[in-house]
Wavefront OBJ file of the C-alpha trace (Angstrom):
o trace
v 63.746 110.870 52.120
v 67.469 110.123 52.070
v 68.305 113.384 53.920
v 65.589 112.611 56.513
v 66.959 109.177 57.049
v 70.504 110.468 57.467
v 69.365 113.122 59.862
v 67.458 110.560 61.942
v 70.489 108.285 61.967
v 72.747 111.192 63.044
v 70.359 112.136 65.863
v 70.204 108.499 66.944
v 74.005 108.322 66.943
v 74.283 111.468 69.019
v 71.800 110.149 71.599
v 73.614 106.823 71.573
v 76.930 108.590 72.299
v 75.296 110.665 75.056
v 73.982 107.464 76.563
v 77.471 105.925 76.350
v 79.024 108.970 77.986
v 76.370 108.974 80.687
v 76.951 105.257 81.367
v 80.680 105.880 81.620
v 80.083 108.761 83.998
v 77.815 106.625 86.139
v 80.584 103.969 86.375
v 82.853 106.014 88.556
v 83.918 105.803 92.167
v 84.404 108.876 94.326
v 87.476 108.487 96.541
v 88.213 110.944 99.374
v 91.877 110.990 100.505
v 94.658 113.255 101.738
v 97.459 112.101 99.469
v 98.453 115.388 97.904
v 102.261 115.526 98.147
v 104.408 114.730 95.079
v 105.335 111.205 96.173
v 101.837 110.400 97.283
v 100.249 111.641 94.107
v 102.636 109.523 92.077
v 101.719 106.430 94.033
v 97.964 107.136 93.856
v 98.110 107.378 90.066
v 98.888 103.654 90.000
v 95.471 102.949 91.557
v 93.633 105.466 89.344
v 95.095 103.887 86.221
v 94.172 100.400 87.436
v 90.550 101.436 87.991
v 90.346 102.872 84.509
v 91.559 99.586 83.077
v 88.722 97.928 84.978
v 86.257 100.263 83.261
v 85.559 102.646 86.131
v 86.201 106.353 86.330
v 87.906 107.850 89.356
v 86.285 110.869 90.920
v 89.139 112.393 92.849
v 88.316 114.214 96.070
v 91.655 115.163 97.710
v 91.684 117.125 100.970
v 95.162 118.399 101.828
v 96.672 117.741 105.244
v 99.217 115.026 105.879
v 97.649 113.667 109.032
v 94.170 113.473 107.557
v 92.503 115.649 110.199
v 90.917 117.948 107.662
v 89.696 115.006 105.601
v 88.080 113.438 108.637
v 86.288 116.687 109.447
v 84.964 116.926 105.908
v 83.863 113.291 105.980
v 81.879 113.753 109.212
v 79.999 116.685 107.631
v 79.249 114.689 104.466
v 78.017 111.658 106.389
v 75.835 113.860 108.585
v 74.282 115.364 105.459
v 73.670 111.924 103.877
v 76.331 112.340 101.167
v 79.137 109.885 101.981
v 81.600 109.033 99.185
v 81.853 105.517 97.899
v 85.350 105.163 99.379
v 87.335 107.024 101.997
v 90.946 106.741 103.096
v 90.868 105.841 106.794
v 93.180 104.778 109.586
v 92.763 102.293 112.431
v 90.102 103.009 114.982
v 88.412 105.494 112.706
v 87.332 102.553 110.544
v 85.881 100.843 113.608
v 83.943 103.919 114.660
v 82.132 104.227 111.289
v 81.536 100.455 111.177
v 80.006 100.536 114.659
v 77.558 103.164 113.412
v 76.481 100.759 110.665
v 77.698 103.045 107.875
v 80.225 100.777 106.113
v 79.501 98.193 103.434
v 80.418 94.529 103.563
v 83.418 93.303 101.500
v 83.256 89.654 102.589
v 82.347 88.340 99.139
v 85.432 89.769 97.423
v 87.644 89.079 100.476
v 86.593 85.423 100.534
v 86.949 85.018 96.778
v 90.471 86.460 96.814
v 91.669 84.919 100.099
v 92.484 88.086 102.007
v 92.530 86.274 105.366
v 95.478 84.168 104.212
v 97.729 87.089 103.244
v 96.934 90.069 105.556
v 98.614 89.892 108.992
v 96.204 89.752 111.942
v 97.404 92.973 113.667
v 96.476 94.744 110.433
v 93.231 92.948 109.525
v 92.054 93.684 113.078
v 91.346 97.174 111.749
v 90.034 96.038 108.322
v 87.236 94.023 109.931
v 84.328 94.722 112.237
v 82.587 91.870 114.004
v 84.431 89.459 111.768
v 83.347 91.117 108.509
v 85.669 92.902 106.076
v 84.707 96.587 105.761
v 87.953 98.067 104.393
v 90.770 97.101 102.006
v 94.314 97.789 103.325
v 96.645 99.469 100.840
v 99.940 99.325 102.656
v 101.876 99.068 105.905
v 103.752 102.189 106.962
v 106.401 102.140 109.617
v 106.646 105.181 111.892
v 109.873 104.514 113.895
v 112.186 105.580 111.047
v 114.830 108.300 110.846
v 115.705 109.593 107.377
v 119.116 111.206 106.985
v 121.097 113.107 104.387
v 124.003 110.796 103.556
v 126.295 113.556 102.292
v 126.126 115.329 105.662
v 126.657 112.078 107.574
v 129.679 111.204 105.354
v 131.146 114.685 105.579
v 130.965 114.653 109.351
v 131.993 110.965 109.558
v 128.806 110.035 111.415
v 127.148 106.636 111.719
v 123.524 105.969 112.590
v 123.085 106.233 116.362
v 122.121 103.109 118.254
v 121.191 104.766 121.587
v 119.399 107.975 122.396
v 122.587 109.385 124.002
v 124.365 108.729 120.735
v 121.615 110.591 118.850
v 122.131 113.608 121.136
v 125.888 113.509 120.478
v 125.378 113.159 116.669
v 122.944 116.118 116.693
v 125.487 118.237 118.591
v 128.145 117.576 115.947
v 125.686 118.378 113.142
v 124.674 121.693 114.713
v 128.310 122.726 115.239
v 128.921 122.018 111.545
v 126.215 124.524 110.622
v 123.304 122.227 109.761
v 119.898 121.796 111.393
v 120.137 118.395 113.148
v 116.420 117.538 112.950
v 113.847 118.761 110.426
v 110.380 118.936 111.850
v 106.922 120.273 111.040
v 105.134 121.763 114.089
v 101.793 120.028 113.771
v 100.201 117.849 116.445
v 100.224 114.660 114.408
v 103.930 115.084 113.621
v 104.784 115.534 117.273
v 102.702 112.480 118.051
v 104.695 110.545 115.443
v 107.893 111.401 117.291
v 106.225 110.383 120.566
v 105.610 106.902 119.141
v 109.358 106.379 118.905
v 110.233 108.130 122.155
v 107.904 105.840 124.146
v 109.191 102.712 122.392
v 112.795 103.845 122.861
v 112.298 104.634 126.553
v 110.548 101.446 127.552
v 110.612 98.840 124.779
v 107.717 97.076 123.063
v 106.155 95.587 126.206
v 105.995 99.010 127.868
v 104.654 100.649 124.667
v 101.816 98.162 124.551
v 101.023 98.574 128.250
v 100.977 102.363 128.023
v 99.638 103.325 124.627
v 97.514 100.292 123.642
v 96.347 98.827 126.972
v 96.248 102.328 128.551
v 97.518 100.938 131.841
v 97.490 103.794 134.408
v 100.698 102.481 136.077
v 102.587 102.542 132.769
v 101.190 105.931 131.756
v 102.213 107.411 135.103
v 105.629 105.730 135.368
v 109.190 107.037 135.481
v 109.710 105.331 132.120
v 107.029 107.590 130.583
v 108.855 110.559 132.088
v 111.947 109.412 130.142
v 109.857 109.506 126.917
v 108.812 113.112 127.568
v 112.410 113.975 128.485
v 113.478 112.629 125.068
v 110.850 114.832 123.405
v 112.315 117.925 125.069
v 115.816 117.037 123.883
v 114.562 116.383 120.342
v 112.958 119.793 120.293
v 116.347 121.306 121.005
v 117.656 119.725 117.788
v 115.221 121.641 115.610
v 115.266 125.083 114.052
v 113.036 127.760 115.631
v 110.789 128.088 112.579
v 109.187 124.625 112.620
v 105.732 125.705 113.780
v 103.053 124.875 111.184
v 105.450 123.415 108.656
v 104.128 120.560 106.544
v 105.851 117.245 106.821
v 106.972 117.137 103.173
v 108.563 120.583 103.522
v 110.572 119.198 106.442
v 111.537 116.223 104.275
v 112.732 118.597 101.524
v 115.029 120.232 104.114
v 116.795 116.879 104.456
v 116.764 116.218 100.693
v 118.305 119.661 100.034
v 120.978 119.395 102.727
v 119.596 122.087 105.005
v 118.833 119.567 107.742
v 120.489 116.243 108.481
v 117.632 114.069 109.796
v 113.849 113.712 110.043
v 111.848 111.395 112.275
v 108.919 110.396 110.123
v 106.988 107.449 108.730
v 108.180 105.872 105.513
v 105.911 108.038 103.378
v 108.889 110.408 103.602
v 110.844 107.982 101.408
v 108.384 108.660 98.633
v 109.539 112.286 98.601
v 113.183 111.241 98.358
v 112.368 108.923 95.464
v 110.283 111.591 93.726
v 113.363 113.869 93.954
v 115.482 111.222 92.235
v 117.370 110.225 95.370
v 118.499 106.698 96.145
v 118.803 104.929 99.496
v 122.386 104.360 100.750
v 123.569 106.705 97.983
v 121.806 109.979 98.738
v 119.931 109.202 101.934
v 119.970 106.772 104.841
v 117.125 105.034 106.625
v 117.529 103.636 110.139
v 115.374 102.959 113.117
v 114.913 105.462 115.900
v 117.546 104.551 118.565
v 116.654 101.680 120.878
v 113.693 100.540 118.776
v 115.525 97.916 116.734
v 113.410 94.742 116.369
v 110.147 96.632 116.935
v 107.829 97.975 114.276
v 105.264 100.717 114.965
v 102.838 100.736 112.071
v 99.889 102.396 110.508
v 98.004 101.252 107.472
v 96.107 103.344 104.918
v 92.872 101.591 104.098
v 89.921 102.408 101.957
v 86.634 101.913 103.768
v 83.532 101.503 101.656
v 80.349 103.258 102.689
v 76.929 101.655 102.243
v 75.566 102.739 98.852
v 73.071 101.627 96.271
v 73.573 98.453 94.226
v 74.593 100.512 91.198
v 77.527 102.018 93.086
v 78.509 98.826 94.958
v 79.968 97.268 91.791
v 82.512 100.046 91.623
v 83.384 99.627 95.274
v 84.054 95.912 94.836
v 86.281 96.660 91.834
v 88.190 99.249 93.870
v 88.665 96.791 96.739
v 89.864 94.102 94.341
v 92.233 96.552 92.636
v 93.681 97.577 96.018
v 94.333 93.995 97.039
v 95.875 92.944 93.694
v 99.450 91.735 94.208
v 100.749 93.697 91.242
v 99.173 96.864 92.429
v 100.453 96.404 95.985
v 103.983 96.043 94.652
v 103.913 99.021 92.293
v 102.028 101.300 94.665
v 104.200 100.667 97.671
v 107.424 100.982 95.764
v 106.305 104.506 94.779
v 104.755 105.373 98.154
v 107.711 104.310 100.333
v 105.635 101.856 102.315
v 105.447 98.055 102.106
v 102.537 95.827 100.958
v 99.619 94.944 103.210
v 99.851 91.464 101.668
v 102.578 89.217 103.126
v 102.914 87.234 99.879
v 104.298 90.072 97.727
v 107.928 89.611 96.757
v 110.427 92.169 97.970
v 112.824 91.620 95.055
v 111.938 94.927 93.335
v 111.955 97.072 96.498
v 114.895 99.208 97.460
v 117.157 98.665 100.447
v 114.881 100.489 102.873
v 111.825 98.611 101.628
v 113.617 95.247 101.938
v 114.676 96.018 105.464
v 111.170 97.078 106.443
v 109.660 93.857 104.987
v 112.281 91.736 106.834
v 111.752 93.659 110.083
v 107.981 93.210 109.786
v 108.354 89.437 109.776
v 110.618 89.569 112.805
v 108.219 91.863 114.690
v 105.245 89.576 113.839
v 107.145 86.608 115.176
v 108.213 88.439 118.379
v 104.923 90.149 119.104
v 106.495 93.557 118.596
v 104.376 94.721 115.643
v 102.624 97.595 117.405
v 99.909 99.977 116.249
v 101.005 103.603 115.992
v 99.399 105.884 118.564
v 100.037 108.864 116.351
v 98.164 107.372 113.383
v 95.122 105.904 115.111
v 96.180 102.294 115.585
v 96.763 102.172 119.330
v 93.797 103.731 121.116
v 90.279 104.937 120.264
v 89.919 108.325 118.554
v 88.547 110.140 121.618
v 91.476 109.044 123.772
v 94.011 109.708 121.032
v 92.808 113.291 120.670
v 93.257 113.927 124.378
v 96.735 112.418 124.405
v 97.624 114.539 121.294
v 96.879 117.640 123.337
v 99.161 116.580 126.200
v 102.017 115.640 123.851
v 101.941 118.750 121.737
v 101.512 121.140 124.709
v 104.436 119.485 126.476
v 106.548 119.605 123.316
v 105.912 123.288 122.707
v 106.225 124.509 126.234
v 109.585 123.627 127.826
v 108.414 125.058 131.103
v 106.248 121.944 131.522
v 108.367 119.226 133.133
v 108.229 115.584 132.120
v 106.724 114.750 135.521
v 103.933 117.270 134.980
v 103.292 115.894 131.510
v 102.973 112.379 132.861
v 100.490 113.554 135.492
v 98.381 115.234 132.829
v 98.629 112.168 130.590
v 97.183 109.919 133.277
v 94.358 112.367 133.935
v 93.244 112.883 130.313
v 93.307 109.139 129.538
v 91.153 108.388 132.551
v 88.739 111.252 131.720
v 88.502 110.080 128.079
v 87.706 106.411 128.705
l 1 2 3 4 5 6 7 8 9 10 11 12 13 14 15 16 17 18 19 20 21 22 23 24 25 26 27 28 29 30 31 32 33 34 35 36 37 38 39 40 41 42 43 44 45 46 47 48 49 50 51 52 53 54 55 56 57 58 59 60 61 62 63 64 65 66 67 68 69 70 71 72 73 74 75 76 77 78 79 80 81 82 83 84 85 86 87 88 89 90 91 92 93 94 95 96 97 98 99 100 101 102 103 104 105 106 107 108 109 110 111 112 113 114 115 116 117 118 119 120 121 122 123 124 125 126 127 128 129 130 131 132 133 134 135 136 137 138 139 140 141 142 143 144 145 146 147 148 149 150 151 152 153 154 155 156 157 158 159 160 161 162 163 164 165 166 167 168 169 170 171 172 173 174 175 176 177 178 179 180 181 182 183 184 185 186 187 188 189 190 191 192 193 194 195 196 197 198 199 200 201 202 203 204 205 206 207 208 209 210 211 212 213 214 215 216 217 218 219 220 221 222 223 224 225 226 227 228 229 230 231 232 233 234 235 236 237 238 239 240 241 242 243 244 245 246 247 248 249 250 251 252 253 254 255 256 257 258 259 260 261 262 263 264 265 266 267 268 269 270 271 272 273 274 275 276 277 278 279 280 281 282 283 284 285 286 287 288 289 290 291 292 293 294 295 296 297 298 299 300 301 302 303 304 305 306 307 308 309 310 311 312 313 314 315 316 317 318 319 320 321 322 323 324 325 326 327 328 329 330 331 332 333 334 335 336 337 338 339 340 341 342 343 344 345 346 347 348 349 350 351 352 353 354 355 356 357 358 359 360 361 362 363 364 365 366 367 368 369 370 371 372 373 374 375 376 377 378 379 380 381 382 383 384 385 386 387 388 389 390 391 392 393 394 395 396 397 398 399 400 401 402 403 404 405 406 407 408 409 410 411 412 413 414 415 416 417 418 419
């Protein structure tokens, strides 16, 4: 009788443990993202750990590819087959597209409870909301008009950060003559588009950038000022090594970190790679704005959009959204990622010099109306138009036989055809 009782108790305990394991497994959130580089993975671990503290497992579904193109392709296939994840890393207009199709969940309850409207700047929350309802939680604000430089090379050659594009050309010439690659680059369409963000802003200023890349004004798109932007792109290409085609962005960053190249034009996710390598701003590397873009701030924001799911999964989504918008998380994550918080009420005291500058510049840009959505990263124009402009930019960049005037003509045409 005693053995039978003990056996029954043991069986009950096993089934109880199985039930506990099953319940724990059920309490997980699948997150699709493209954060796979060293710096990005370090930053993402902050969010994973926070979710575990909240009692939810993290089902990691990474899809490599810095610009997120591959991830977006996989997402479309999963949505079409009725298998969307609970959460997906998204950018800008891509969020709006899925919301318009009625596929995203409503985060208003948690947003209202935690006061998101009071702390997220309007140019950013414009992409977090659809028809006035919160459908995504912003993780960060990335700046795209940065140049990252190897300080040892700049010191050795007695160089200072260029303030004009002509000065950048002169600096690059000195760097090449000294035996270094002036500009590290990865030959992928999204990386060339990232450079184009800065070239357009440099050539025409914030008002022109808005007219051309956000308002899609045909006169601005077809102007002599836009020709200057394409001319800058051609000169930038001449600063690169011949083997850039297909190179990942973080490989280009490592070229600057290791002293093979002097500079890289890239969003501030590049800083995460420097930090991961143990480098310090103003000691090992420099951060400065692309010439003639001082006072302006081209941005993109990684956000996690939540797909419509059953009630049993929605609890995990709300916890993820709350974890993302937590002030402590926003500080820790963005210090590791290289970006700055999506919340304006997070202190900059613990950020490094580049982070402090970015946070200060953001406030200036908000006040001046020069906080501008990045074309390259889906915050300036709808996805269909962006893809067409990508083609023009990358074809022009990789074929020096195409003149700036011809590129501008093609730009006007594809934008008109895509509207």
